[in-house]
MDTraj code that builds the backbone (N, CA, C; nanometers):
import mdtraj as md
import numpy as np

residues = "UNK UNK UNK UNK UNK UNK UNK UNK UNK UNK UNK UNK UNK UNK UNK UNK UNK UNK UNK UNK UNK UNK UNK UNK UNK UNK UNK UNK UNK UNK UNK UNK UNK UNK UNK UNK UNK UNK UNK UNK UNK UNK UNK UNK UNK UNK UNK UNK UNK UNK UNK UNK UNK UNK UNK UNK UNK UNK UNK UNK UNK UNK UNK UNK UNK UNK UNK UNK UNK UNK UNK UNK UNK UNK UNK UNK UNK UNK UNK UNK UNK UNK UNK UNK UNK UNK UNK UNK UNK UNK UNK UNK UNK UNK UNK UNK UNK UNK UNK UNK UNK UNK UNK".split()
xyz = np.array([
    [23.6178, 2.3073, 22.7932],
    [23.6491, 2.3955, 22.9045],
    [23.7015, 2.5297, 22.8533],
    [23.7904, 2.5280, 22.7565],
    [23.8461, 2.6524, 22.7037],
    [23.7361, 2.7373, 22.6392],
    [23.6432, 2.6721, 22.5751],
    [23.5335, 2.7453, 22.5110],
    [23.4494, 2.8195, 22.6151],
    [23.4260, 2.7569, 22.7289],
    [23.3489, 2.8189, 22.8348],
    [23.4209, 2.9433, 22.8876],
    [23.5515, 2.9377, 22.9032],
    [23.6278, 3.0531, 22.9490],
    [23.6204, 3.1663, 22.8468],
    [23.6228, 3.1309, 22.7203],
    [23.6152, 3.2326, 22.6151],
    [23.4836, 3.3104, 22.6246],
    [23.3748, 3.2413, 22.6435],
    [23.2458, 3.3085, 22.6534],
    [23.2359, 3.3945, 22.7788],
    [23.2852, 3.3430, 22.8912],
    [23.2773, 3.4224, 23.0137],
    [23.3646, 3.5465, 23.0034],
    [23.4768, 3.5360, 22.9355],
    [23.5614, 3.6535, 22.9152],
    [23.4926, 3.7572, 22.8286],
    [23.4222, 3.7129, 22.7252],
    [23.3501, 3.8057, 22.6380],
    [23.2360, 3.8722, 22.7145],
    [23.1681, 3.7951, 22.7985],
    [23.0590, 3.8507, 22.8785],
    [23.1123, 3.9562, 22.9745],
    [23.2271, 3.9279, 23.0357],
    [23.2864, 4.0229, 23.1295],
    [23.3228, 4.1524, 23.0574],
    [23.3802, 4.1420, 22.9377],
    [23.4157, 4.2617, 22.8601],
    [23.2903, 4.3417, 22.8272],
    [23.1846, 4.2726, 22.7888],
    [23.0613, 4.3422, 22.7529],
    [22.9999, 4.4121, 22.8739],
    [23.0000, 4.3458, 22.9902],
    [22.9420, 4.4087, 23.1086],
    [23.0246, 4.5285, 23.1520],
    [23.1565, 4.5254, 23.1335],
    [23.2402, 4.6408, 23.1656],
    [23.2078, 4.7563, 23.0715],
    [23.1847, 4.7262, 22.9456],
    [23.1506, 4.8291, 22.8481],
    [23.0157, 4.8920, 22.8801],
    [22.9184, 4.8116, 22.9177],
    [22.7861, 4.8629, 22.9544],
    [22.7982, 4.9523, 23.0776],
    [22.8799, 4.9121, 23.1751],
    [22.8974, 4.9919, 23.2957],
    [22.9571, 5.1283, 23.2619],
    [23.0535, 5.1317, 23.1682],
    [23.1128, 5.2591, 23.1278],
    [23.0073, 5.3531, 23.0733],
    [22.9221, 5.3017, 22.9878],
    [22.8223, 5.3878, 22.9267],
    [22.7091, 5.4222, 23.0224],
    [22.6808, 5.3366, 23.1192],
    [22.5837, 5.3726, 23.2233],
    [22.6367, 5.4905, 23.3039],
    [22.7667, 5.4906, 23.3317],
    [22.8281, 5.6020, 23.4023],
    [22.8200, 5.7288, 23.3188],
    [22.8358, 5.7173, 23.1875],
    [22.8229, 5.8338, 23.0999],
    [22.6817, 5.8903, 23.1063],
    [22.5815, 5.8039, 23.0966],
    [22.4429, 5.8517, 23.1022],
    [22.4120, 5.9167, 23.2369],
    [22.4630, 5.8585, 23.3431],
    [22.4427, 5.9171, 23.4756],
    [22.5129, 6.0532, 23.4849],
    [22.6320, 6.0633, 23.4282],
    [22.7047, 6.1899, 23.4269],
    [22.6276, 6.2968, 23.3503],
    [22.5728, 6.2610, 23.2365],
    [22.4937, 6.3566, 23.1581],
    [22.3697, 6.4010, 23.2352],
    [22.3054, 6.3069, 23.3033],
    [22.1873, 6.3402, 23.3831],
    [22.2229, 6.4354, 23.4970],
    [22.3312, 6.4076, 23.5679],
    [22.3707, 6.4928, 23.6800],
    [22.4129, 6.6317, 23.6325],
    [22.4776, 6.6399, 23.5165],
    [22.5098, 6.7717, 23.4601],
    [22.3830, 6.8478, 23.4242],
    [22.2840, 6.7772, 23.3717],
    [22.1561, 6.8425, 23.3379],
    [22.0868, 6.8932, 23.4643],
    [22.0914, 6.8155, 23.5713],
    [22.0321, 6.8600, 23.6978],
    [22.1021, 6.9864, 23.7469],
    [22.2344, 6.9905, 23.7338],
    [22.3099, 7.1083, 23.7751],
    [22.2766, 7.2317, 23.6933],
    [22.2355, 7.2122, 23.5687],
    [22.2031, 7.3253, 23.4816],
    [22.0587, 7.3732, 23.4964],
    [21.9784, 7.3020, 23.5709],
    [21.8380, 7.3391, 23.5885],
    [21.8235, 7.4773, 23.6507],
    [21.9200, 7.5166, 23.7307],
    [21.9076, 7.6455, 23.7995],
    [21.8990, 7.7622, 23.7008],
    [21.9469, 7.7429, 23.5789],
    [21.9320, 7.8481, 23.4775],
    [21.7856, 7.8702, 23.4411],
    [21.7045, 7.7689, 23.4527],
    [21.5639, 7.7803, 23.4139],
    [21.4756, 7.8360, 23.5252],
    [21.5314, 7.8494, 23.6438],
    [21.4549, 7.8990, 23.7583],
    [21.5117, 8.0330, 23.8058],
    [21.4754, 8.1437, 23.7402],
    [21.5323, 8.2722, 23.7810],
    [21.4947, 8.3070, 23.9248],
    [21.5940, 8.3543, 23.9993],
    [21.5709, 8.3894, 24.1383],
    [21.5855, 8.2728, 24.2331],
    [21.5295, 8.1598, 24.1980],
    [21.5369, 8.0400, 24.2826],
    [21.6652, 7.9623, 24.2537],
    [21.7182, 7.9785, 24.1337],
    [21.8351, 7.9026, 24.0898],
    [21.9554, 7.9156, 24.1802],
    [21.9809, 8.0370, 24.2292],
    [22.0965, 8.0568, 24.3162],
    [22.0801, 7.9797, 24.4477],
    [21.9584, 7.9755, 24.4979],
    [21.9319, 7.8993, 24.6203],
    [21.9527, 7.7492, 24.5970],
    [21.9062, 7.7011, 24.4822],
    [21.9231, 7.5584, 24.4543],
    [22.0704, 7.5223, 24.4383],
    [22.1518, 7.6167, 24.3896],
    [22.2953, 7.5902, 24.3780],
    [22.3597, 7.5695, 24.5143],
    [22.3121, 7.6402, 24.6151],
    [22.3668, 7.6240, 24.7504],
    [22.3400, 7.4823, 24.8013],
    [22.2277, 7.4261, 24.7633],
    [22.1945, 7.2881, 24.8030],
    [22.2648, 7.1875, 24.7117],
    [22.2672, 7.2145, 24.5820],
    [22.3208, 7.1204, 24.4840],
    [22.4733, 7.1086, 24.4911],
    [22.5439, 7.2152, 24.5274],
    [22.6911, 7.2127, 24.5268],
    [22.7484, 7.1011, 24.6155],
    [22.7103, 7.0911, 24.7430],
    [22.7674, 6.9814, 24.8227],
    [22.7177, 6.8438, 24.7794],
    [22.5936, 6.8372, 24.7325],
    [22.5400, 6.7084, 24.6850],
    [22.6172, 6.6612, 24.5620],
    [22.6410, 6.7525, 24.4683],
    [22.7135, 6.7141, 24.3464],
    [22.8581, 6.6769, 24.3776],
    [22.9205, 6.7473, 24.4723],
    [23.0576, 6.7124, 24.5105],
    [23.0624, 6.5724, 24.5707],
    [22.9661, 6.5408, 24.6565],
    [22.9606, 6.4075, 24.7169],
    [22.9377, 6.3003, 24.6105],
    [22.8461, 6.3279, 24.5176],
    [22.8182, 6.2310, 24.4107],
    [22.9405, 6.2100, 24.3217],
    [23.0117, 6.3183, 24.2922],
    [23.1320, 6.3073, 24.2087],
    [23.2339, 6.2162, 24.2774],
    [23.2537, 6.2368, 24.4061],
    [23.3494, 6.1522, 24.4766],
    [23.3028, 6.0070, 24.4820],
    [23.1747, 5.9844, 24.5061],
    [23.1224, 5.8478, 24.5119],
    [23.1306, 5.7774, 24.3769],
    [23.1124, 5.8528, 24.2693],
    [23.1159, 5.7918, 24.1359],
    [23.2578, 5.7576, 24.0915],
    [23.3534, 5.8451, 24.1205],
    [23.4862, 5.8291, 24.0631],
    [23.5941, 5.7955, 24.1651],
    [23.5764, 5.8304, 24.2913],
    [23.6673, 5.7913, 24.3986],
    [23.8143, 5.8250, 24.3759],
    [23.8963, 5.7867, 24.4692],
    [24.0398, 5.8078, 24.4594],
    [24.0782, 5.9552, 24.4607],
    [24.2031, 5.9801, 24.4305],
    [24.2535, 6.1171, 24.4272],
    [24.1853, 6.1986, 24.3182],
    [24.1662, 6.1374, 24.2019],
    [24.0970, 6.2070, 24.0931],
    [23.9568, 6.2483, 24.1356],
    [23.8869, 6.1603, 24.2038],
    [23.7517, 6.1896, 24.2498],
    [23.7486, 6.3009, 24.3535],
    [23.8486, 6.3038, 24.4419],
    [23.8557, 6.4100, 24.5426],
    [23.8782, 6.5458, 24.4769],
    [23.9714, 6.5493, 24.3825],
    [23.9994, 6.6753, 24.3119],
    [23.8771, 6.7194, 24.2331],
    [23.8164, 6.6259, 24.1615],
    [23.6972, 6.6590, 24.0814],
    [23.5820, 6.7030, 24.1712],
    [23.5679, 6.6424, 24.2875],
    [23.4617, 6.6816, 24.3805],
    [23.4812, 6.8254, 24.4271],
    [23.6042, 6.8612, 24.4593],
    [23.6324, 6.9989, 24.4999],
    [23.6043, 7.0984, 24.3885],
    [23.6476, 7.0646, 24.2677],
    [23.6226, 7.1528, 24.1529],
    [23.4736, 7.1620, 24.1215],
    [23.4024, 7.0511, 24.1350],
    [23.2581, 7.0508, 24.1110],
    [23.1864, 7.1383, 24.2129],
    [23.2284, 7.1304, 24.3380],
    [23.1681, 7.2145, 24.4412],
    [23.1859, 7.3622, 24.4070],
    [23.3073, 7.3995, 24.3719],
    [23.3353, 7.5398, 24.3382],
    [23.2559, 7.5818, 24.2150],
    [23.2519, 7.4958, 24.1150],
    [23.1792, 7.5264, 23.9911],
    [23.0302, 7.5464, 24.0166],
    [22.9724, 7.4671, 24.1038],
    [22.8291, 7.4777, 24.1311],
    [22.7950, 7.5933, 24.2244],
    [22.8837, 7.6271, 24.3150],
    [22.8540, 7.7320, 24.4123],
    [22.8723, 7.8717, 24.3516],
    [22.9613, 7.8841, 24.2531],
    [22.9824, 8.0140, 24.1887],
    [22.8673, 8.0445, 24.0930],
    [22.8130, 8.1644, 24.0988],
    [22.7033, 8.1987, 24.0082],
    [22.7525, 8.2080, 23.8631],
    [22.6713, 8.1562, 23.7728],
    [22.7015, 8.1648, 23.6304],
    [22.7946, 8.0578, 23.5770],
    [22.8354, 7.9641, 23.6580],
    [22.9296, 7.8606, 23.6135],
    [22.8620, 7.7253, 23.5910],
    [22.7319, 7.7209, 23.6005],
    [22.6600, 7.5936, 23.5911],
    [22.6662, 7.5291, 23.4530],
    [22.7089, 7.6017, 23.3547],
    [22.7102, 7.5467, 23.2187],
    [22.8240, 7.4472, 23.1965],
    [22.9190, 7.4401, 23.2875],
    [23.0329, 7.3483, 23.2731],
    [22.9869, 7.2065, 23.3086],
    [22.9989, 7.1115, 23.2155],
    [22.9535, 6.9742, 23.2431],
    [23.0614, 6.8942, 23.3175],
    [23.0752, 6.9183, 23.4461],
    [23.1840, 6.8603, 23.5254],
    [23.1811, 6.7071, 23.5278],
    [23.0645, 6.6490, 23.5447],
    [23.0557, 6.5030, 23.5512],
    [23.0952, 6.4390, 23.4180],
    [23.0495, 6.4970, 23.3090],
    [23.0826, 6.4440, 23.1770],
    [23.2307, 6.4626, 23.1465],
    [23.2874, 6.5751, 23.1855],
    [23.4309, 6.5969, 23.1654],
    [23.5131, 6.4968, 23.2460],
    [23.4684, 6.4661, 23.3658],
    [23.5384, 6.3657, 23.4468],
    [23.5276, 6.2283, 23.3829],
    [23.4128, 6.1964, 23.3252],
    [23.3970, 6.0674, 23.2564],
    [23.4956, 6.0605, 23.1390],
    [23.5049, 6.1692, 23.0629],
    [23.5991, 6.1724, 22.9501],
    [23.7429, 6.1600, 22.9980],
    [23.7759, 6.2311, 23.1046],
    [23.9112, 6.2237, 23.1603],
    [23.9445, 6.0802, 23.2005],
    [23.8544, 6.0161, 23.2711],
    [23.8783, 5.8784, 23.3135],
    [23.8945, 5.7852, 23.1928],
    [23.8140, 5.8062, 23.0921],
    [23.8211, 5.7224, 22.9722],
    [23.9551, 5.7383, 22.9006],
    [24.0028, 5.8615, 22.8914],
    [24.1308, 5.8882, 22.8252],
    [24.2464, 5.8410, 22.9133],
    [24.2386, 5.8672, 23.0440],
    [24.3460, 5.8291, 23.1360],
    [24.3619, 5.6769, 23.1440],
    [24.2529, 5.6023, 23.1334],
    [24.2601, 5.4563, 23.1425],
    [24.3108, 5.3927, 23.0146],
    [24.3161, 5.4670, 22.9063],
    [24.3676, 5.4123, 22.7807],
    [24.5161, 5.3897, 22.7830],
    [24.5866, 5.4692, 22.8607],
    [24.7341, 5.4619, 22.8599],
    [24.7859, 5.3399, 22.9271],
])
top = md.Topology()
chain = top.add_chain()
for i, resn in enumerate(residues, 1):
    res = top.add_residue(resn, chain, resSeq=i)
    for name in ("N", "CA", "C"):
        top.add_atom(name, md.element.get_by_symbol(name[0]), res)
traj = md.Trajectory(xyz[None], top)
C-alpha cells in the first residue's frame, strides 16, 4: 500500500511540473502573438486595439487572483500603447509566479 502511494505522489509531482511548463509555452506563444503587430506596418496599431482586451482577459484567466487582475491591467496598458509590444508580459508573469511560489 505504501508503495502505491509513493508512485501516485511522484506522478502528481510530475504532472504539476508538466503543467508549469505548458503554461510557460503558452505564455511565450501569447507574447509572440502580441509582438506580431511589429511585422504589420500600418495594420499593427489596429490589431493592438483588438489584442489589448483579449490579452488582458487571457492574462486574468491564466493567472487569476489579485496578481492576475493587476497583470491583466498592466497587459492591457502595455498592448494598447504604441511601441510597447516588445515587453513579454505573459512570460514575466510566469516568472513572477514561479519565484513567488518558491517562498
